[in-house]
C-alpha positions in Angstrom: 1.5 0.0 16.5 -2.0 -1.6 16.4 -1.0 -3.9 19.3 0.1 -0.9 21.3 -3.1 1.0 20.5 -5.2 -2.0 21.6 -3.2 -2.2 24.8 -3.6 1.5 25.5 -7.3 1.3 25.0 -7.6 -1.6 27.3 -5.5 0.0 30.1 -7.5 3.3 29.7 -10.7 1.3 30.1 -9.5 -0.3 33.3 -8.4 3.0 34.8 -11.5 4.8 33.9 -13.6 1.9 35.2 -12.6 2.9 38.8 -14.3 6.2 38.3 -17.1 5.6 35.9 -20.3 3.6 36.0 -20.8 0.2 34.2 -22.3 1.8 31.1 -19.1 3.6 30.4 -17.1 0.4 31.0 -19.3 -1.3 28.4 -18.7 1.6 26.0 -14.9 1.1 26.1 -15.3 -2.6 25.6 -17.5 -2.0 22.6 -14.9 0.4 21.2 -12.2 -2.1 21.6 -14.2 -4.9 20.0 -15.0 -2.6 17.0 -11.3 -1.8 16.5 -10.4 -5.5 16.7 -13.2 -6.4 14.2 -12.1 -3.7 11.8 -8.5 -4.9 11.9 -9.6 -8.5 11.2 -12.0 -7.7 8.3 -10.6 -9.4 5.2 -11.4 -6.3 3.1 -8.9 -4.2 5.0 -5.9 -6.4 4.0 -7.2 -6.8 0.4 -7.5 -3.0 0.1 -4.0 -2.5 1.3 -2.6 -5.2 -1.1 -4.6 -4.3 -4.2 -5.5 -0.6 -3.9 -2.7 1.2 -2.0 -0.2 1.0 -4.8 -2.2 3.7 -6.6 -4.6 4.9 -3.9 -2.1 5.3 -1.1 -3.3 7.3 1.9 0.3 8.5 2.6 1.1 10.0 -0.9 1.1 13.8 -1.0 -1.6 15.6 -2.8 0.7 16.8 -5.6 2.6 13.6 -6.3 -0.2 11.0 -6.2 -1.4 9.1 -9.3 -5.0 8.3 -8.1 -7.4 9.6 -5.4 -7.1 8.1 -1.9 -9.7 5.5 -1.0 -11.4 7.9 1.4 -12.2 10.1 -1.6 -13.8 7.1 -3.4 -15.9 6.4 -0.3 -17.0 10.0 -0.1 -18.1 10.1 -3.7 -19.8 6.7 -3.9 -21.4 6.7 -0.4 -24.2 9.0 -1.4 -27.2 9.9 0.9 -29.5 6.9 1.3 -27.5 4.5 -0.7 -27.8 0.9 0.5 -24.8 -1.3 1.2 -25.7 -3.6 -1.6 -26.0 -0.7 -4.1 -22.7 0.8 -2.9 -20.9 -2.6 -3.5 -22.6 -3.0 -6.9 -21.4 0.5 -8.0 -17.8 -0.2 -7.0 -17.9 -3.6 -8.6 -19.4 -2.3 -11.8 -16.7 0.4 -12.2 -13.8 -1.9 -11.5 -15.1 -4.5 -13.9 -15.2 -2.0 -16.7 -13.6 1.4 -15.9 -14.7 4.2 -18.0 -15.4 8.0 -17.6 -19.2 7.6 -18.1 -19.5 5.2 -15.2 -17.3 7.1 -12.8 -18.8 9.2 -10.0 -15.5 11.2 -9.8 -15.2 13.3 -13.0 -12.6 15.5 -11.4 -10.4 12.5 -10.6 -10.8 11.1 -14.1 -9.9 14.5 -15.6 -6.7 14.7 -13.4 -5.6 11.0 -13.4 -7.3 9.4 -16.3 -9.5 6.3 -16.2 -8.3 3.5 -14.0 -6.4 0.7 -15.9 -8.6 -2.4 -16.4 -7.5 -5.4 -14.4 -9.2 -8.7 -13.7 -9.9 -8.6 -9.9 -11.9 -11.5 -8.5 -15.5 -10.5 -7.7 -15.1 -11.7 -4.1 -12.1 -9.5 -3.6 -13.9 -6.3 -4.8 -17.0 -7.2 -2.7 -14.9 -7.6 0.5 -13.0 -4.3 -0.2 -16.2 -2.4 -0.9 -17.9 -3.9 2.2 -15.0 -2.8 4.4 -15.1 0.7 2.9 -18.8 1.0 3.5 -18.8 -0.3 7.1 -15.7 1.2 8.6 -13.7 4.4 8.8 -10.7 4.2 6.6 -7.3 6.0 6.7 -7.2 9.4 5.0 -4.3 11.8 4.2 -3.8 14.8 6.4 -4.6 17.2 3.5 -7.8 15.4 2.5 -10.4 17.2 4.6 -9.4 20.6 3.4 -9.2 19.5 -0.2 -12.6 17.8 -0.1 -14.1 21.0 1.3 -12.6 23.0 -1.5 -9.8 24.6 0.6 -6.8 22.6 -0.6 -4.9 25.8 -1.6 -5.9 27.9 1.4 -3.1 28.8 3.8 -0.2 27.8 1.5 0.9 31.3 0.9 3.8 31.7 -1.5 5.6 28.6 -0.4 7.0 26.7 -3.4 7.3 22.9 -3.9 10.9 22.9 -2.5 9.8 24.6 0.7 7.1 21.9 1.1 9.6 19.1 0.5 12.0 20.6 3.1 9.2 20.9 5.6 8.1 17.4 5.0 11.7 16.1 5.4 12.1 17.9 8.7 8.8 16.5 10.0 9.8 13.0 8.8 13.1 13.2 10.7 11.3 14.3 13.9 8.8 11.5 13.5 11.5 8.8 12.8 13.1 9.3 16.2 9.9 8.0 17.8 9.5 4.9 15.7 10.6 1.4 16.6 13.1 -0.4 14.2 10.3 -2.4 12.8 8.1 0.7 12.2 11.0 2.5 10.7 11.9 -0.4 8.3 8.2 -0.7 7.3 8.1 3.1 6.6 11.1 2.8 4.3 9.7 -0.2 2.5 6.2 1.2 2.0 7.4 4.6 0.9 9.7 3.0 -1.7 6.9 0.7 -2.8 4.7 3.8 -3.2 7.3 5.6 -5.3 7.9 2.6 -7.6 4.1 2.0 -7.8 3.3 5.6 -8.6 5.8 5.7 -11.5 4.9 2.2 -12.7 1.2 2.9 -12.8 1.8 6.2 -14.5 3.7 4.3 -17.3 0.9 1.8 -17.6 -1.8 4.5 -17.8 0.0 6.3 -20.6 1.4 3.4 -22.7 0.0 0.1 -21.4 1.6 -3.1 -19.8 4.5 -3.1 -22.2 5.6 0.2 -20.8 5.7 -1.4 -17.3 8.3 -3.9 -18.5 10.4 -1.1 -20.0 10.0 1.0 -16.8 11.2 -1.8 -14.5 14.2 -2.5 -16.8 15.3 1.1 -16.9 13.9 2.9 -13.8 13.3 0.5 -11.0 17.0 0.4 -9.8 17.6 4.2 -10.0 14.3 4.9 -8.1 15.1 2.4 -5.4 18.6 3.9 -5.0 17.2 7.4 -4.8 14.9 6.2 -1.9 17.9 4.7 -0.2 19.5 8.2 -0.3 16.3 9.8 1.0 16.1 7.5 3.9 19.8 7.1 4.5 19.4 3.3 4.2 20.4 0.4 2.0 17.1 -0.6 0.3 16.9 -3.8 -1.8 14.3 -6.2 -3.2 15.4 -9.8 -3.5 13.6 -13.0 -4.6 14.0 -16.7 -4.8 12.6 -16.4 -8.4 14.2 -13.2 -9.6 13.5 -11.5 -12.9 16.9 -9.8 -12.8 19.7 -12.1 -11.6 21.1 -9.3 -9.5 18.0 -9.7 -7.3 18.7 -13.3 -6.3 18.3 -13.9 -2.6 21.2 -15.3 -0.7 21.0 -18.3 1.6 19.8 -16.5 4.7 17.3 -14.4 2.7 15.9 -17.6 1.2 15.1 -18.8 4.7 13.2 -15.6 5.5 11.3 -15.9 2.2 10.3 -19.4 3.1 9.0 -18.3 6.5 6.9 -15.5 4.9 5.5 -17.9 2.4 4.3 -20.2 5.1 2.7 -17.2 7.0 0.9 -15.8 4.0 -0.4 -19.3 2.9 -1.7 -19.8 6.4 -3.5 -16.4 6.2 -1.3 -15.0 9.0 -0.4 -11.4 9.2 3.3 -11.2 8.3 5.6 -9.8 11.0 8.8 -8.1 10.0 12.1 -9.9 10.8 14.6 -7.7 12.5 18.3 -8.6 13.0 20.5 -6.3 14.9 24.3 -5.7 15.3 25.9 -3.2 17.6 25.6 -0.4 15.0 23.0 -1.5 12.3 19.5 -2.9 11.9 18.6 -5.4 9.1 14.9 -5.4 8.2 13.0 -8.0 6.1 9.4 -7.9 5.0 7.5 -9.8 2.3 6.6 -8.4 -1.2 3.2 -9.8 -1.9 1.5 -10.0 -5.4 -1.7 -8.2 -6.2 -3.8 -8.4 -9.3 -1.9 -5.6 -11.1 1.4 -7.5 -10.6 0.0 -10.5 -12.5 0.0 -8.5 -15.8 3.8 -9.2 -15.8 4.2 -11.9 -13.2 1.1 -14.1 -13.5 0.2 -17.3 -15.2 -1.4 -15.7 -18.2 0.9 -12.9 -19.3 0.0 -11.5 -22.8 2.3 -13.0 -25.5 3.8 -9.7 -26.6 4.5 -8.7 -23.0 6.2 -12.1 -22.3 8.2 -11.8 -25.4 9.5 -8.4 -24.3 10.3 -9.8 -20.8 12.3 -12.6 -22.2 14.2 -10.2 -24.5 15.2 -8.0 -21.6 15.6 -10.7 -19.0 16.7 -14.0 -20.7 17.0 -15.7 -17.3 13.6 -14.6 -16.0 12.1 -16.8 -13.3 9.5 -14.3 -11.9 6.4 -15.6 -13.5 3.5 -18.0 -12.8 2.3 -16.3 -9.6 -1.3 -15.9 -8.4 -2.7 -13.1 -6.2 -1.5 -12.8 -2.7 1.7 -14.8 -3.0 5.2 -13.9 -1.7 7.3 -12.8 -4.7 10.3 -11.7 -2.7 11.2 -9.6 0.3 12.4 -6.1 1.2 15.9 -6.3 2.5 16.7 -2.9 4.2 19.6 -2.0 6.4 20.1 1.2 8.3 22.2 2.6 11.1 20.9 2.6 14.7 
């Protein structure tokens, strides 16, 4: 979609150039350059990998487990604050999350204090720098909510009415998406659902609860998202925790390709395989800092003991940040 947007901007600039003066042509060129620069900033990808599991811009207002990143920007980007101070405030909170340090008491009251995780200082600096310098994605509901109007206009419509409306809107939107965009939507929405429930368990009971959650709830939740999207959604790996998630020979080839792309700092591109009636979609599952609590090189002894008790053949350990841990394997009808 980004590539299409860039192309559209470029074409629009050429057409408009026939009618407008050189200053306006330069304006379009600058806008295009700014968009490209924003997409290439390392903080953007780091934010999506590390933050969107909890701070997703696509989660609904009622189902989310943390405020969207745009809310954090709005509360921390106070009048007159310098870029250095903004980055320092974000860094300080992430290093030691607590209610006293937070500039978002309403979010702390609703969601609780963010779980502590050891993010590299450089990672947080780049994310904070990106948030400070660029416009970031925000949910459709956010503007009204931020202005104190989140309940206005809802009338007496209950939660089921909202779900039905969202489902109808989703089906209309799906018809306009490419197979790659559709597969990515299914993967990211499933990731968000799993992440929301996983982080909720961690917030309430700690990392041990994450192990229990994955053992009991991960499969049912993934299956439920398959039903929602009318697709077959799976997560497979070359180093599975659950043997049922072992990748087959063709999937192992795809995993190897994604590993090469990620290690070379290339933006991964989904793999699409088509038959007459179906589409098979593959996309990498990449580790972030939160993943390392159960999949890293320094897992807490009591957590590792529980993992081995539940998964005697576990291989999914020893990762570092931003490594391919497996892939989404999603099939759906054309």
